[in-house]
mmJSON file of the N, C-alpha and C atoms, coordinates in Angstrom:
{"data_MODEL":{"atom_site":{
"group_PDB":["ATOM","ATOM","ATOM","ATOM","ATOM","ATOM","ATOM","ATOM","ATOM","ATOM","ATOM","ATOM","ATOM","ATOM","ATOM","ATOM","ATOM","ATOM","ATOM","ATOM","ATOM","ATOM","ATOM","ATOM","ATOM","ATOM","ATOM","ATOM","ATOM","ATOM","ATOM","ATOM","ATOM","ATOM","ATOM","ATOM","ATOM","ATOM","ATOM","ATOM","ATOM","ATOM","ATOM","ATOM","ATOM","ATOM","ATOM","ATOM","ATOM","ATOM","ATOM","ATOM","ATOM","ATOM","ATOM","ATOM","ATOM","ATOM","ATOM","ATOM","ATOM","ATOM","ATOM","ATOM","ATOM","ATOM","ATOM","ATOM","ATOM","ATOM","ATOM","ATOM","ATOM","ATOM","ATOM","ATOM","ATOM","ATOM","ATOM","ATOM","ATOM","ATOM","ATOM","ATOM","ATOM","ATOM","ATOM","ATOM","ATOM","ATOM","ATOM","ATOM","ATOM","ATOM","ATOM","ATOM","ATOM","ATOM","ATOM","ATOM","ATOM","ATOM","ATOM","ATOM","ATOM","ATOM","ATOM","ATOM","ATOM","ATOM","ATOM","ATOM","ATOM","ATOM","ATOM","ATOM","ATOM","ATOM","ATOM","ATOM","ATOM","ATOM","ATOM","ATOM","ATOM","ATOM","ATOM","ATOM","ATOM","ATOM","ATOM","ATOM","ATOM","ATOM","ATOM","ATOM","ATOM","ATOM","ATOM","ATOM","ATOM","ATOM","ATOM","ATOM","ATOM","ATOM","ATOM","ATOM","ATOM","ATOM","ATOM","ATOM","ATOM","ATOM","ATOM","ATOM","ATOM","ATOM","ATOM","ATOM","ATOM","ATOM","ATOM","ATOM","ATOM","ATOM","ATOM","ATOM","ATOM","ATOM","ATOM","ATOM","ATOM","ATOM","ATOM","ATOM","ATOM","ATOM","ATOM","ATOM","ATOM","ATOM","ATOM","ATOM","ATOM","ATOM","ATOM","ATOM","ATOM","ATOM","ATOM","ATOM","ATOM","ATOM","ATOM","ATOM","ATOM","ATOM","ATOM","ATOM","ATOM","ATOM","ATOM","ATOM","ATOM","ATOM","ATOM"],
"id":[1,2,3,4,5,6,7,8,9,10,11,12,13,14,15,16,17,18,19,20,21,22,23,24,25,26,27,28,29,30,31,32,33,34,35,36,37,38,39,40,41,42,43,44,45,46,47,48,49,50,51,52,53,54,55,56,57,58,59,60,61,62,63,64,65,66,67,68,69,70,71,72,73,74,75,76,77,78,79,80,81,82,83,84,85,86,87,88,89,90,91,92,93,94,95,96,97,98,99,100,101,102,103,104,105,106,107,108,109,110,111,112,113,114,115,116,117,118,119,120,121,122,123,124,125,126,127,128,129,130,131,132,133,134,135,136,137,138,139,140,141,142,143,144,145,146,147,148,149,150,151,152,153,154,155,156,157,158,159,160,161,162,163,164,165,166,167,168,169,170,171,172,173,174,175,176,177,178,179,180,181,182,183,184,185,186,187,188,189,190,191,192,193,194,195,196,197,198,199,200,201,202,203,204,205,206,207],
"type_symbol":["N","C","C","N","C","C","N","C","C","N","C","C","N","C","C","N","C","C","N","C","C","N","C","C","N","C","C","N","C","C","N","C","C","N","C","C","N","C","C","N","C","C","N","C","C","N","C","C","N","C","C","N","C","C","N","C","C","N","C","C","N","C","C","N","C","C","N","C","C","N","C","C","N","C","C","N","C","C","N","C","C","N","C","C","N","C","C","N","C","C","N","C","C","N","C","C","N","C","C","N","C","C","N","C","C","N","C","C","N","C","C","N","C","C","N","C","C","N","C","C","N","C","C","N","C","C","N","C","C","N","C","C","N","C","C","N","C","C","N","C","C","N","C","C","N","C","C","N","C","C","N","C","C","N","C","C","N","C","C","N","C","C","N","C","C","N","C","C","N","C","C","N","C","C","N","C","C","N","C","C","N","C","C","N","C","C","N","C","C","N","C","C","N","C","C","N","C","C","N","C","C","N","C","C","N","C","C"],
"label_atom_id":["N","CA","C","N","CA","C","N","CA","C","N","CA","C","N","CA","C","N","CA","C","N","CA","C","N","CA","C","N","CA","C","N","CA","C","N","CA","C","N","CA","C","N","CA","C","N","CA","C","N","CA","C","N","CA","C","N","CA","C","N","CA","C","N","CA","C","N","CA","C","N","CA","C","N","CA","C","N","CA","C","N","CA","C","N","CA","C","N","CA","C","N","CA","C","N","CA","C","N","CA","C","N","CA","C","N","CA","C","N","CA","C","N","CA","C","N","CA","C","N","CA","C","N","CA","C","N","CA","C","N","CA","C","N","CA","C","N","CA","C","N","CA","C","N","CA","C","N","CA","C","N","CA","C","N","CA","C","N","CA","C","N","CA","C","N","CA","C","N","CA","C","N","CA","C","N","CA","C","N","CA","C","N","CA","C","N","CA","C","N","CA","C","N","CA","C","N","CA","C","N","CA","C","N","CA","C","N","CA","C","N","CA","C","N","CA","C","N","CA","C","N","CA","C","N","CA","C","N","CA","C","N","CA","C","N","CA","C","N","CA","C"],
"label_alt_id":[null,null,null,null,null,null,null,null,null,null,null,null,null,null,null,null,null,null,null,null,null,null,null,null,null,null,null,null,null,null,null,null,null,null,null,null,null,null,null,null,null,null,null,null,null,null,null,null,null,null,null,null,null,null,null,null,null,null,null,null,null,null,null,null,null,null,null,null,null,null,null,null,null,null,null,null,null,null,null,null,null,null,null,null,null,null,null,null,null,null,null,null,null,null,null,null,null,null,null,null,null,null,null,null,null,null,null,null,null,null,null,null,null,null,null,null,null,null,null,null,null,null,null,null,null,null,null,null,null,null,null,null,null,null,null,null,null,null,null,null,null,null,null,null,null,null,null,null,null,null,null,null,null,null,null,null,null,null,null,null,null,null,null,null,null,null,null,null,null,null,null,null,null,null,null,null,null,null,null,null,null,null,null,null,null,null,null,null,null,null,null,null,null,null,null,null,null,null,null,null,null,null,null,null,null,null,null],
"label_comp_id":["MET","MET","MET","ASP","ASP","ASP","ILE","ILE","ILE","ILE","ILE","ILE","ALA","ALA","ALA","PHE","PHE","PHE","ILE","ILE","ILE","GLY","GLY","GLY","PHE","PHE","PHE","LEU","LEU","LEU","ALA","ALA","ALA","LEU","LEU","LEU","VAL","VAL","VAL","ILE","ILE","ILE","ILE","ILE","ILE","GLY","GLY","GLY","ILE","ILE","ILE","ALA","ALA","ALA","ILE","ILE","ILE","VAL","VAL","VAL","LEU","LEU","LEU","PHE","PHE","PHE","ILE","ILE","ILE","VAL","VAL","VAL","ARG","ARG","ARG","LEU","LEU","LEU","ILE","ILE","ILE","TRP","TRP","TRP","MET","MET","MET","LEU","LEU","LEU","LEU","LEU","LEU","PRO","PRO","PRO","ALA","ALA","ALA","ALA","ALA","ALA","LEU","LEU","LEU","VAL","VAL","VAL","ALA","ALA","ALA","ALA","ALA","ALA","ILE","ILE","ILE","VAL","VAL","VAL","PHE","PHE","PHE","PHE","PHE","PHE","LEU","LEU","LEU","THR","THR","THR","PHE","PHE","PHE","ASP","ASP","ASP","LEU","LEU","LEU","TRP","TRP","TRP","TRP","TRP","TRP","THR","THR","THR","GLY","GLY","GLY","MET","MET","MET","ALA","ALA","ALA","PHE","PHE","PHE","LEU","LEU","LEU","ALA","ALA","ALA","ILE","ILE","ILE","ALA","ALA","ALA","VAL","VAL","VAL","LEU","LEU","LEU","THR","THR","THR","VAL","VAL","VAL","VAL","VAL","VAL","TRP","TRP","TRP","LYS","LYS","LYS","ILE","ILE","ILE","LEU","LEU","LEU","LYS","LYS","LYS","LYS","LYS","LYS"],
"label_asym_id":["A","A","A","A","A","A","A","A","A","A","A","A","A","A","A","A","A","A","A","A","A","A","A","A","A","A","A","A","A","A","A","A","A","A","A","A","A","A","A","A","A","A","A","A","A","A","A","A","A","A","A","A","A","A","A","A","A","A","A","A","A","A","A","A","A","A","A","A","A","A","A","A","A","A","A","A","A","A","A","A","A","A","A","A","A","A","A","A","A","A","A","A","A","A","A","A","A","A","A","A","A","A","A","A","A","A","A","A","A","A","A","A","A","A","A","A","A","A","A","A","A","A","A","A","A","A","A","A","A","A","A","A","A","A","A","A","A","A","A","A","A","A","A","A","A","A","A","A","A","A","A","A","A","A","A","A","A","A","A","A","A","A","A","A","A","A","A","A","A","A","A","A","A","A","A","A","A","A","A","A","A","A","A","A","A","A","A","A","A","A","A","A","A","A","A","A","A","A","A","A","A","A","A","A","A","A","A"],
"label_entity_id":["1","1","1","1","1","1","1","1","1","1","1","1","1","1","1","1","1","1","1","1","1","1","1","1","1","1","1","1","1","1","1","1","1","1","1","1","1","1","1","1","1","1","1","1","1","1","1","1","1","1","1","1","1","1","1","1","1","1","1","1","1","1","1","1","1","1","1","1","1","1","1","1","1","1","1","1","1","1","1","1","1","1","1","1","1","1","1","1","1","1","1","1","1","1","1","1","1","1","1","1","1","1","1","1","1","1","1","1","1","1","1","1","1","1","1","1","1","1","1","1","1","1","1","1","1","1","1","1","1","1","1","1","1","1","1","1","1","1","1","1","1","1","1","1","1","1","1","1","1","1","1","1","1","1","1","1","1","1","1","1","1","1","1","1","1","1","1","1","1","1","1","1","1","1","1","1","1","1","1","1","1","1","1","1","1","1","1","1","1","1","1","1","1","1","1","1","1","1","1","1","1","1","1","1","1","1","1"],
"label_seq_id":[1,1,1,2,2,2,3,3,3,4,4,4,5,5,5,6,6,6,7,7,7,8,8,8,9,9,9,10,10,10,11,11,11,12,12,12,13,13,13,14,14,14,15,15,15,16,16,16,17,17,17,18,18,18,19,19,19,20,20,20,21,21,21,22,22,22,23,23,23,24,24,24,25,25,25,26,26,26,27,27,27,28,28,28,29,29,29,30,30,30,31,31,31,32,32,32,33,33,33,34,34,34,35,35,35,36,36,36,37,37,37,38,38,38,39,39,39,40,40,40,41,41,41,42,42,42,43,43,43,44,44,44,45,45,45,46,46,46,47,47,47,48,48,48,49,49,49,50,50,50,51,51,51,52,52,52,53,53,53,54,54,54,55,55,55,56,56,56,57,57,57,58,58,58,59,59,59,60,60,60,61,61,61,62,62,62,63,63,63,64,64,64,65,65,65,66,66,66,67,67,67,68,68,68,69,69,69],
"pdbx_PDB_ins_code":[null,null,null,null,null,null,null,null,null,null,null,null,null,null,null,null,null,null,null,null,null,null,null,null,null,null,null,null,null,null,null,null,null,null,null,null,null,null,null,null,null,null,null,null,null,null,null,null,null,null,null,null,null,null,null,null,null,null,null,null,null,null,null,null,null,null,null,null,null,null,null,null,null,null,null,null,null,null,null,null,null,null,null,null,null,null,null,null,null,null,null,null,null,null,null,null,null,null,null,null,null,null,null,null,null,null,null,null,null,null,null,null,null,null,null,null,null,null,null,null,null,null,null,null,null,null,null,null,null,null,null,null,null,null,null,null,null,null,null,null,null,null,null,null,null,null,null,null,null,null,null,null,null,null,null,null,null,null,null,null,null,null,null,null,null,null,null,null,null,null,null,null,null,null,null,null,null,null,null,null,null,null,null,null,null,null,null,null,null,null,null,null,null,null,null,null,null,null,null,null,null,null,null,null,null,null,null],
"Cartn_x":[-8.115,-7.625,-8.469,-7.803,-8.474,-9.235,-10.485,-11.328,-10.84,-10.315,-9.821,-8.582,-7.719,-6.535,-6.937,-7.953,-8.421,-9.028,-9.806,-10.393,-9.292,-8.299,-7.165,-6.406,-6.225,-5.554,-6.337,-7.642,-8.463,-8.416,-8.421,-8.343,-7.018,-5.934,-4.627,-4.527,-5.115,-5.108,-5.9,-7.048,-7.865,-7.135,-6.497,-5.729,-4.565,-3.891,-2.778,-3.229,-4.343,-4.871,-5.264,-5.866,-6.26,-5.038,-3.971,-2.75,-2.141,-2.092,-1.539,-2.375,-3.687,-4.55,-4.38,-4.211,-3.986,-2.682,-1.64,-0.342,-0.409,-1.062,-1.19,-1.995,-3.069,-3.88,-3.096,-2.307,-1.492,-0.451,0.197,1.188,0.509,-0.656,-1.383,-1.795,-2.141,-2.554,-1.364,-0.186,0.994,1.789,1.368,2.091,2.155,1.063,1.183,2.162,2.158,3.086,4.529,4.763,6.119,6.564,5.657,6.013,6.337,5.522,5.792,7.104,7.345,8.599,9.799,9.666,10.768,11.031,9.972,10.143,10.809,10.352,10.95,12.412,12.718,14.109,14.995,14.522,15.351,15.448,14.501,14.588,15.467,15.42,16.131,17.317,17.341,18.352,18.449,17.31,17.255,16.259,16.742,15.879,14.805,15.073,14.076,12.832,13.032,11.894,11.239,12.026,11.461,10.525,10.974,10.136,8.889,9.04,7.879,6.864,7.354,6.451,5.727,6.468,5.846,4.787,5.126,4.191,2.953,3.152,2.016,1.069,1.611,0.758,0.114,0.833,0.246,-0.925,-0.763,-1.851,-3.026,-2.742,-3.821,-4.553,-3.831,-4.456,-5.381,-4.92,-5.75,-6.981,-6.798,-7.936,-8.917,-8.401,-9.257,-10.083,-9.445,-10.164,-11.236,-10.929,-11.9,-13.086,-12.802,-13.872,-14.673,-14.069,-14.748,-15.884,-15.727,-16.765,-17.846],
"Cartn_y":[-11.311,-11.546,-12.642,-13.486,-14.593,-14.061,-14.44,-13.929,-14.408,-15.616,-16.137,-15.362,-15.036,-14.249,-12.85,-12.294,-10.968,-10.981,-11.995,-12.122,-12.329,-13.129,-13.321,-12.029,-11.265,-9.971,-9.034,-8.963,-8.104,-8.548,-9.847,-10.355,-9.96,-10.077,-9.703,-8.202,-7.404,-5.955,-5.601,-6.221,-5.953,-6.39,-7.541,-8.013,-7.065,-6.607,-5.669,-4.358,-3.84,-2.59,-2.792,-3.927,-4.206,-4.28,-4.898,-5.002,-3.621,-2.81,-1.461,-0.637,-0.717,0.027,-0.453,-1.756,-2.294,-1.765,-1.74,-1.265,0.223,0.999,2.436,2.672,1.915,2.071,1.661,0.614,0.17,1.222,1.789,2.837,4.051,4.413,5.566,5.318,4.062,3.739,3.747,3.365,3.3,4.599,5.588,6.857,7.54,7.622,8.24,7.496,6.177,5.399,5.676,5.813,6.102,7.496,8.445,9.803,9.847,9.181,9.141,8.421,7.343,6.608,7.472,8.247,9.131,10.19,10.741,11.743,11.122,9.933,9.252,8.932,8.518,8.201,9.436,10.559,11.764,12.352,12.014,12.472,11.565,10.256,9.317,8.629,8.532,7.776,6.329,5.788,4.412,3.63,2.561,1.782,1.021,0.674,-0.031,0.839,2.074,2.963,3.364,3.449,3.749,2.631,1.404,0.262,0.166,0.434,0.399,1.483,2.66,3.745,3.395,2.851,2.461,1.395,0.388,-0.703,-0.208,0.637,1.141,1.959,2.853,3.693,2.867,1.895,1.038,0.238,-0.307,-1.07,-0.149,1.025,1.97,2.395,2.557,2.93,1.826,0.59,-0.536,-0.671,-0.553,-0.645,0.491,1.679,2.827,2.575,2.031,1.748,0.68,-0.315,-1.381,-0.839,-0.05,0.475,1.569,2.229,3.299,2.749,1.526,0.922,0.431],
"Cartn_z":[-36.528,-35.183,-34.539,-33.85,-33.172,-31.959,-31.826,-30.744,-29.377,-29.305,-28.028,-27.577,-28.52,-28.182,-27.713,-28.342,-27.957,-26.555,-26.246,-24.911,-23.868,-24.205,-23.301,-23.074,-24.143,-24.026,-23.113,-23.296,-22.443,-20.985,-20.758,-19.387,-18.748,-19.481,-18.938,-18.688,-19.548,-19.338,-18.083,-17.896,-16.707,-15.446,-15.483,-14.326,-14.039,-15.065,-14.888,-14.277,-14.741,-14.183,-12.726,-12.414,-11.03,-10.119,-10.586,-9.781,-9.557,-10.589,-10.454,-9.476,-9.583,-8.662,-7.226,-7.044,-5.704,-5.116,-5.913,-5.428,-5.091,-5.937,-5.671,-4.398,-4.218,-3.01,-1.763,-1.872,-0.744,-0.373,-1.368,-1.099,-0.473,-0.979,-0.442,1.011,1.325,2.684,3.647,3.168,4.036,4.076,3.328,3.3,4.669,5.435,6.768,7.676,7.6,8.424,8.017,6.739,6.271,6.704,6.666,7.094,8.585,9.386,10.829,11.099,10.392,10.576,10.194,9.142,8.744,9.81,10.364,11.424,12.644,13.025,14.179,13.907,12.692,12.379,12.49,11.963,12.016,13.42,14.275,15.664,16.52,16.268,17.138,16.474,15.165,14.41,14.895,15.295,15.779,14.923,14.303,13.426,14.192,15.442,16.242,16.436,16.88,17.099,15.786,14.74,13.429,12.981,13.145,12.787,13.639,14.926,15.82,15.449,15.114,14.72,13.422,12.463,11.198,11.427,12.212,12.471,13.213,14.203,14.98,14.104,13.315,12.471,11.362,10.828,9.794,10.361,11.556,12.182,12.492,13.026,13.317,12.046,10.963,9.694,9.202,9.291,8.847,9.739,11.043,11.966,11.701,11.457,11.168,9.905,8.877,7.631,7.848,8.675,8.934,9.73,10.762,11.6,10.901,9.939,9.214,8.356,7.876,7.033,7.889],
"occupancy":[1.0,1.0,1.0,1.0,1.0,1.0,1.0,1.0,1.0,1.0,1.0,1.0,1.0,1.0,1.0,1.0,1.0,1.0,1.0,1.0,1.0,1.0,1.0,1.0,1.0,1.0,1.0,1.0,1.0,1.0,1.0,1.0,1.0,1.0,1.0,1.0,1.0,1.0,1.0,1.0,1.0,1.0,1.0,1.0,1.0,1.0,1.0,1.0,1.0,1.0,1.0,1.0,1.0,1.0,1.0,1.0,1.0,1.0,1.0,1.0,1.0,1.0,1.0,1.0,1.0,1.0,1.0,1.0,1.0,1.0,1.0,1.0,1.0,1.0,1.0,1.0,1.0,1.0,1.0,1.0,1.0,1.0,1.0,1.0,1.0,1.0,1.0,1.0,1.0,1.0,1.0,1.0,1.0,1.0,1.0,1.0,1.0,1.0,1.0,1.0,1.0,1.0,1.0,1.0,1.0,1.0,1.0,1.0,1.0,1.0,1.0,1.0,1.0,1.0,1.0,1.0,1.0,1.0,1.0,1.0,1.0,1.0,1.0,1.0,1.0,1.0,1.0,1.0,1.0,1.0,1.0,1.0,1.0,1.0,1.0,1.0,1.0,1.0,1.0,1.0,1.0,1.0,1.0,1.0,1.0,1.0,1.0,1.0,1.0,1.0,1.0,1.0,1.0,1.0,1.0,1.0,1.0,1.0,1.0,1.0,1.0,1.0,1.0,1.0,1.0,1.0,1.0,1.0,1.0,1.0,1.0,1.0,1.0,1.0,1.0,1.0,1.0,1.0,1.0,1.0,1.0,1.0,1.0,1.0,1.0,1.0,1.0,1.0,1.0,1.0,1.0,1.0,1.0,1.0,1.0,1.0,1.0,1.0,1.0,1.0,1.0,1.0,1.0,1.0,1.0,1.0,1.0],
"B_iso_or_equiv":[0.0,0.0,0.0,0.0,0.0,0.0,0.0,0.0,0.0,0.0,0.0,0.0,0.0,0.0,0.0,0.0,0.0,0.0,0.0,0.0,0.0,0.0,0.0,0.0,0.0,0.0,0.0,0.0,0.0,0.0,0.0,0.0,0.0,0.0,0.0,0.0,0.0,0.0,0.0,0.0,0.0,0.0,0.0,0.0,0.0,0.0,0.0,0.0,0.0,0.0,0.0,0.0,0.0,0.0,0.0,0.0,0.0,0.0,0.0,0.0,0.0,0.0,0.0,0.0,0.0,0.0,0.0,0.0,0.0,0.0,0.0,0.0,0.0,0.0,0.0,0.0,0.0,0.0,0.0,0.0,0.0,0.0,0.0,0.0,0.0,0.0,0.0,0.0,0.0,0.0,0.0,0.0,0.0,0.0,0.0,0.0,0.0,0.0,0.0,0.0,0.0,0.0,0.0,0.0,0.0,0.0,0.0,0.0,0.0,0.0,0.0,0.0,0.0,0.0,0.0,0.0,0.0,0.0,0.0,0.0,0.0,0.0,0.0,0.0,0.0,0.0,0.0,0.0,0.0,0.0,0.0,0.0,0.0,0.0,0.0,0.0,0.0,0.0,0.0,0.0,0.0,0.0,0.0,0.0,0.0,0.0,0.0,0.0,0.0,0.0,0.0,0.0,0.0,0.0,0.0,0.0,0.0,0.0,0.0,0.0,0.0,0.0,0.0,0.0,0.0,0.0,0.0,0.0,0.0,0.0,0.0,0.0,0.0,0.0,0.0,0.0,0.0,0.0,0.0,0.0,0.0,0.0,0.0,0.0,0.0,0.0,0.0,0.0,0.0,0.0,0.0,0.0,0.0,0.0,0.0,0.0,0.0,0.0,0.0,0.0,0.0,0.0,0.0,0.0,0.0,0.0,0.0],
"pdbx_formal_charge":[null,null,null,null,null,null,null,null,null,null,null,null,null,null,null,null,null,null,null,null,null,null,null,null,null,null,null,null,null,null,null,null,null,null,null,null,null,null,null,null,null,null,null,null,null,null,null,null,null,null,null,null,null,null,null,null,null,null,null,null,null,null,null,null,null,null,null,null,null,null,null,null,null,null,null,null,null,null,null,null,null,null,null,null,null,null,null,null,null,null,null,null,null,null,null,null,null,null,null,null,null,null,null,null,null,null,null,null,null,null,null,null,null,null,null,null,null,null,null,null,null,null,null,null,null,null,null,null,null,null,null,null,null,null,null,null,null,null,null,null,null,null,null,null,null,null,null,null,null,null,null,null,null,null,null,null,null,null,null,null,null,null,null,null,null,null,null,null,null,null,null,null,null,null,null,null,null,null,null,null,null,null,null,null,null,null,null,null,null,null,null,null,null,null,null,null,null,null,null,null,null,null,null,null,null,null,null],
"auth_seq_id":[1,1,1,2,2,2,3,3,3,4,4,4,5,5,5,6,6,6,7,7,7,8,8,8,9,9,9,10,10,10,11,11,11,12,12,12,13,13,13,14,14,14,15,15,15,16,16,16,17,17,17,18,18,18,19,19,19,20,20,20,21,21,21,22,22,22,23,23,23,24,24,24,25,25,25,26,26,26,27,27,27,28,28,28,29,29,29,30,30,30,31,31,31,32,32,32,33,33,33,34,34,34,35,35,35,36,36,36,37,37,37,38,38,38,39,39,39,40,40,40,41,41,41,42,42,42,43,43,43,44,44,44,45,45,45,46,46,46,47,47,47,48,48,48,49,49,49,50,50,50,51,51,51,52,52,52,53,53,53,54,54,54,55,55,55,56,56,56,57,57,57,58,58,58,59,59,59,60,60,60,61,61,61,62,62,62,63,63,63,64,64,64,65,65,65,66,66,66,67,67,67,68,68,68,69,69,69],
"auth_comp_id":["MET","MET","MET","ASP","ASP","ASP","ILE","ILE","ILE","ILE","ILE","ILE","ALA","ALA","ALA","PHE","PHE","PHE","ILE","ILE","ILE","GLY","GLY","GLY","PHE","PHE","PHE","LEU","LEU","LEU","ALA","ALA","ALA","LEU","LEU","LEU","VAL","VAL","VAL","ILE","ILE","ILE","ILE","ILE","ILE","GLY","GLY","GLY","ILE","ILE","ILE","ALA","ALA","ALA","ILE","ILE","ILE","VAL","VAL","VAL","LEU","LEU","LEU","PHE","PHE","PHE","ILE","ILE","ILE","VAL","VAL","VAL","ARG","ARG","ARG","LEU","LEU","LEU","ILE","ILE","ILE","TRP","TRP","TRP","MET","MET","MET","LEU","LEU","LEU","LEU","LEU","LEU","PRO","PRO","PRO","ALA","ALA","ALA","ALA","ALA","ALA","LEU","LEU","LEU","VAL","VAL","VAL","ALA","ALA","ALA","ALA","ALA","ALA","ILE","ILE","ILE","VAL","VAL","VAL","PHE","PHE","PHE","PHE","PHE","PHE","LEU","LEU","LEU","THR","THR","THR","PHE","PHE","PHE","ASP","ASP","ASP","LEU","LEU","LEU","TRP","TRP","TRP","TRP","TRP","TRP","THR","THR","THR","GLY","GLY","GLY","MET","MET","MET","ALA","ALA","ALA","PHE","PHE","PHE","LEU","LEU","LEU","ALA","ALA","ALA","ILE","ILE","ILE","ALA","ALA","ALA","VAL","VAL","VAL","LEU","LEU","LEU","THR","THR","THR","VAL","VAL","VAL","VAL","VAL","VAL","TRP","TRP","TRP","LYS","LYS","LYS","ILE","ILE","ILE","LEU","LEU","LEU","LYS","LYS","LYS","LYS","LYS","LYS"],
"auth_asym_id":["A","A","A","A","A","A","A","A","A","A","A","A","A","A","A","A","A","A","A","A","A","A","A","A","A","A","A","A","A","A","A","A","A","A","A","A","A","A","A","A","A","A","A","A","A","A","A","A","A","A","A","A","A","A","A","A","A","A","A","A","A","A","A","A","A","A","A","A","A","A","A","A","A","A","A","A","A","A","A","A","A","A","A","A","A","A","A","A","A","A","A","A","A","A","A","A","A","A","A","A","A","A","A","A","A","A","A","A","A","A","A","A","A","A","A","A","A","A","A","A","A","A","A","A","A","A","A","A","A","A","A","A","A","A","A","A","A","A","A","A","A","A","A","A","A","A","A","A","A","A","A","A","A","A","A","A","A","A","A","A","A","A","A","A","A","A","A","A","A","A","A","A","A","A","A","A","A","A","A","A","A","A","A","A","A","A","A","A","A","A","A","A","A","A","A","A","A","A","A","A","A","A","A","A","A","A","A"],
"auth_atom_id":["N","CA","C","N","CA","C","N","CA","C","N","CA","C","N","CA","C","N","CA","C","N","CA","C","N","CA","C","N","CA","C","N","CA","C","N","CA","C","N","CA","C","N","CA","C","N","CA","C","N","CA","C","N","CA","C","N","CA","C","N","CA","C","N","CA","C","N","CA","C","N","CA","C","N","CA","C","N","CA","C","N","CA","C","N","CA","C","N","CA","C","N","CA","C","N","CA","C","N","CA","C","N","CA","C","N","CA","C","N","CA","C","N","CA","C","N","CA","C","N","CA","C","N","CA","C","N","CA","C","N","CA","C","N","CA","C","N","CA","C","N","CA","C","N","CA","C","N","CA","C","N","CA","C","N","CA","C","N","CA","C","N","CA","C","N","CA","C","N","CA","C","N","CA","C","N","CA","C","N","CA","C","N","CA","C","N","CA","C","N","CA","C","N","CA","C","N","CA","C","N","CA","C","N","CA","C","N","CA","C","N","CA","C","N","CA","C","N","CA","C","N","CA","C","N","CA","C","N","CA","C","N","CA","C","N","CA","C","N","CA","C"],
"pdbx_PDB_model_num":[1,1,1,1,1,1,1,1,1,1,1,1,1,1,1,1,1,1,1,1,1,1,1,1,1,1,1,1,1,1,1,1,1,1,1,1,1,1,1,1,1,1,1,1,1,1,1,1,1,1,1,1,1,1,1,1,1,1,1,1,1,1,1,1,1,1,1,1,1,1,1,1,1,1,1,1,1,1,1,1,1,1,1,1,1,1,1,1,1,1,1,1,1,1,1,1,1,1,1,1,1,1,1,1,1,1,1,1,1,1,1,1,1,1,1,1,1,1,1,1,1,1,1,1,1,1,1,1,1,1,1,1,1,1,1,1,1,1,1,1,1,1,1,1,1,1,1,1,1,1,1,1,1,1,1,1,1,1,1,1,1,1,1,1,1,1,1,1,1,1,1,1,1,1,1,1,1,1,1,1,1,1,1,1,1,1,1,1,1,1,1,1,1,1,1,1,1,1,1,1,1,1,1,1,1,1,1]
}}}
């Protein structure tokens, strides 16, 4: 096996794992916002308020994570 191909393969595997972990972390971070948005949607059936609720909770979650560090 060619050593350069093996190093390239390892680099691509590491990049792939990093992308998957980033996506999972992003979904985990936006889960509370999605839950609140779903509750607001089922209470109001209005996409405007659903979007506002999602955006507000998403921003609060990001600010909370920033201030927590």
